[in-house]
C-alpha positions in Angstrom: 89.1 160.8 64.3 87.5 159.5 61.0 84.2 160.7 60.3 80.9 158.5 60.9 79.9 157.1 57.3 76.3 158.2 58.1 77.3 162.0 58.8 79.9 161.8 55.9 76.8 160.9 53.5 74.4 163.7 55.2 77.4 166.4 54.9 77.7 165.3 51.0 73.9 165.8 50.7 74.0 169.2 52.5 77.0 170.6 50.8 76.2 173.6 48.6 78.7 171.7 46.0 76.2 168.8 45.8 74.8 167.9 42.5 71.7 165.9 43.1 70.2 163.5 40.2 68.5 165.9 37.5 64.9 165.8 37.6 63.5 166.7 34.3 62.0 170.2 34.6 58.9 168.7 32.9 58.1 166.7 36.1 58.0 169.9 38.4 56.4 172.1 35.9 53.5 169.1 35.5 53.1 169.0 39.5 52.5 172.7 39.4 50.0 172.5 36.7 48.3 169.6 38.5 47.4 172.5 41.3 45.5 174.8 38.9 41.7 174.9 39.1 41.8 175.0 35.2 44.3 173.6 32.9 44.8 173.6 29.1 45.4 170.1 28.1 47.2 171.3 25.0 49.8 172.8 27.3 50.1 169.8 29.3 50.8 167.6 26.1 53.0 169.8 24.8 54.9 169.6 27.9 54.8 165.6 27.7 56.3 166.0 24.2 59.5 167.9 25.6 61.0 164.3 26.4 59.7 161.5 23.8 61.6 158.7 25.6 59.6 159.6 28.7 56.4 160.5 27.1 56.6 156.9 25.5 57.2 155.4 29.0 54.2 157.6 30.2 52.0 155.5 27.5 53.1 152.1 28.3 52.5 152.4 32.0 48.9 154.2 31.2 48.0 151.3 28.9 49.1 148.6 31.6 46.6 146.8 34.1 47.7 149.3 36.8 45.2 151.7 35.0 42.2 149.8 33.6 40.3 151.6 30.9 37.5 150.4 28.7 39.3 151.6 25.6 43.0 151.3 24.7 44.9 154.7 25.4 46.6 155.2 21.9 47.8 159.2 22.4 49.1 161.3 25.2 45.8 163.3 24.4 43.7 160.5 25.2 45.8 159.5 28.3 45.3 162.9 29.6 41.4 162.9 29.3 41.2 159.5 30.4 43.5 159.3 33.2 43.0 162.7 34.6 46.2 165.2 35.3 46.4 164.0 39.0 47.2 160.7 37.7 49.0 161.5 34.8 51.7 163.5 36.9 51.8 160.0 39.1 52.4 157.7 36.0 55.1 160.7 34.7 57.2 160.7 38.0 57.0 157.0 37.9 58.7 156.6 34.6 61.1 159.5 35.2 62.6 157.6 38.1 62.8 154.4 36.3 64.8 155.8 33.5 66.3 158.7 35.1 67.1 158.2 38.6 67.6 154.7 39.5 70.6 154.3 37.6 74.3 153.8 39.2 77.0 151.9 37.5 77.8 148.6 39.6 74.7 148.9 41.7 72.3 147.8 38.8 70.8 145.0 41.1 70.0 147.0 44.0 68.7 150.1 42.0 66.5 147.7 40.0 65.3 146.3 43.5 64.7 149.9 45.0 63.0 150.9 41.7 60.5 147.9 42.3 60.1 148.5 46.1 59.4 152.1 45.3 56.8 151.7 42.7 55.0 149.1 44.7 55.1 151.4 47.9 53.5 154.3 46.0 50.5 152.1 44.7 50.0 150.6 48.2 50.0 154.0 49.6 47.4 155.1 47.4 45.3 152.1 48.3 46.2 152.7 52.3 45.0 156.4 51.8 41.6 155.1 50.3 41.0 152.4 52.9 41.9 154.6 55.8 39.9 157.6 54.2 43.3 159.7 54.2 43.0 163.0 52.2 46.4 162.4 50.3 47.1 164.5 47.4 50.4 163.6 46.9 50.2 160.4 48.4 51.6 158.4 45.2 54.5 160.5 44.9 55.6 160.1 48.4 55.2 156.5 48.5 57.5 156.6 45.1 60.2 158.6 46.4 60.2 157.8 50.0 63.6 156.1 49.5 65.0 158.4 46.8 67.8 159.1 49.4 68.8 155.3 48.9 69.1 156.1 45.3 71.0 159.3 45.9 73.8 157.6 48.3 74.3 154.7 45.6 74.9 157.2 42.7 77.1 159.0 45.0 79.4 156.1 45.9 79.2 155.0 42.5 80.4 158.4 41.1 83.1 158.5 43.5 84.3 154.9 43.2 84.2 152.8 40.1 84.9 149.2 39.3 86.6 146.9 41.9 87.1 150.1 44.0 83.0 150.2 44.7 82.0 149.8 48.1 80.2 146.3 48.8 76.6 147.4 49.6 76.2 145.3 52.6 79.3 147.2 54.6 77.8 150.6 53.3 74.3 149.6 53.8 73.9 150.4 57.7 75.0 154.1 57.0 72.7 154.6 53.8 69.7 153.2 55.8 70.6 155.6 58.7 70.7 158.2 56.4 68.3 158.0 53.8 65.2 159.5 55.4 67.0 162.9 55.5 68.7 162.2 52.3 65.3 162.0 50.5 63.9 164.8 52.5 67.2 167.0 51.3 66.4 165.8 47.6 63.2 166.7 47.6 64.0 170.3 48.7 66.7 170.4 45.9 64.2 169.6 43.5 61.9 172.5 44.9 59.0 169.6 45.4 55.9 170.7 47.7 57.2 171.2 51.6 54.4 168.3 52.3 56.1 165.9 50.1 59.5 166.7 52.0 58.1 166.3 55.3 56.8 162.9 54.6 60.2 161.9 53.1 62.0 162.9 56.1 59.4 161.0 58.4 57.9 157.9 56.7 59.5 155.6 59.3 58.4 157.4 62.4 55.3 159.6 61.2 55.2 162.0 64.0 56.3 165.3 63.1 56.6 168.0 65.8 54.5 165.7 68.1 51.4 165.4 65.5 51.5 162.2 63.4 51.3 163.2 59.7 48.7 160.8 58.1 50.5 160.5 54.6 53.7 159.7 56.5 51.8 157.2 58.1 50.3 155.8 55.1 53.6 155.5 53.6 54.7 153.7 56.5 52.0 151.0 56.5 52.2 150.9 52.5 56.0 149.9 52.9 55.3 147.4 55.2 52.6 145.8 53.3 54.9 146.0 49.9 57.6 144.2 52.0 55.2 141.4 53.3 54.5 140.6 49.8 58.1 140.4 48.5 58.5 144.0 47.2 61.0 145.0 50.1 64.5 145.8 50.3 67.2 145.2 52.6 66.2 145.7 56.3 64.1 148.7 55.5 61.3 148.0 57.4 63.2 147.3 60.6 63.2 151.1 61.7 59.2 151.7 61.2 56.3 151.5 63.2 53.6 149.9 61.0 51.2 149.2 63.8 51.4 152.8 65.5 51.1 154.5 61.9 48.0 152.0 61.2 46.3 153.1 64.8 47.3 156.6 64.0 45.4 156.7 60.8 42.5 154.5 62.3 43.0 151.4 59.5 41.5 148.4 61.3 42.7 144.7 60.9 39.8 143.7 58.9 40.7 146.9 56.3 44.1 146.2 56.4 43.3 142.1 55.5 41.5 143.4 52.5 43.7 145.9 51.6 46.7 143.1 51.6 44.7 141.0 49.1 44.1 143.9 46.8 47.7 144.7 47.1 49.1 141.6 46.2 47.4 141.8 42.9 48.6 145.2 42.3 52.3 144.3 42.9 51.9 141.3 40.7 50.9 143.5 37.9 54.0 145.6 38.7 56.2 142.8 38.0 
């Protein structure tokens, strides 16, 4: 009996032999530093300088309209001081995913769409948490990484088959979609990201975890729906979502949601 495609994908991710896309050690070190009460900024800068390509991309994002500043950010030190470590970690992960993770030969277009969707969802998740007064320390990262299981699936398919043998995305999409929440959770665990991030990634369409709604998972669910509504969606990604239930679970009223959408539209326009 042939293996179900979704089961086949998940089995690949759960295998001890699976080699996930490489997340730079700088990313996890920065994330760990961001949880410290006191941090030596010089140590942060030294970490960033280990990867000049990523450091340059961090400065590029920090100088964008997404992070307005009274004065132009001209150096990593200025970026750390002006933005704060929490925002800097978010920007570093954003740069990392674009330059290192969302790459799969033969699937360039869907990867580009996925990267835009994930970035938009990250910024809108932060917005949802602000409007709903949700305490989301890792909200941006959860929005950014929520669909990393889709990226991992495309990378896996691209590595196994190349050129004309590459599976048609329309044919394999149902299996990828069915597996992507669990795949995202597995990937976060392999990267040794905080357990709370792993939990959100595994429940961003149905934010109920052990009978309790995870507020950040609900925020991601709403943010993903808003992003798709504003033209930054991917495939049928929101079909399994429950945005109305998620919106209610975090106490986000319709009036607040309308205001949020106006602000989100400007954010997504800046992402491009």
